[in-house]
C-alpha positions, 0 to 999 in steps of 0.5 A: 497175066504173070503170077507172082511165082512166075515172076520169082522164077524168072528173076531167079533164072536171070540172077543165075544167068548173071552170076554165071556170066560174071563168074566166066568173066572173072575166070578169064581175067584170072587166067589172063593175069596168071598167064601174064605173070608166068610170061614175065617170070619166064622173061626174067629168067631168060634175061638173067641167062643172057646176063650170066653169059656176059658175066655180070654179077648176081647183084647186077642181074637181080637189079635188072630182072627182079630175081633174087640174087640167091636164085641167080647164083643157083643158076650160075652154079648150075653151069648153064643147065637152067630150068625155067 
């Protein structure tokens, strides 16, 4: 027969396992979201570079990419030496 203490220990172990599993799942989801956000930002910069090369205005590029017009003007004045 299982004692009350053994049941409590088993419950504690199950709870620790559950929490660890949940934390791993949360960490993976957060990592995916961060990676997607970085990818979207990099894509916006890449599109802005292409639109700058065809001489669209900063306002047009901002509307197309979601980047700030000020950031696009900085890219324009950098003369093609854009950092991602």
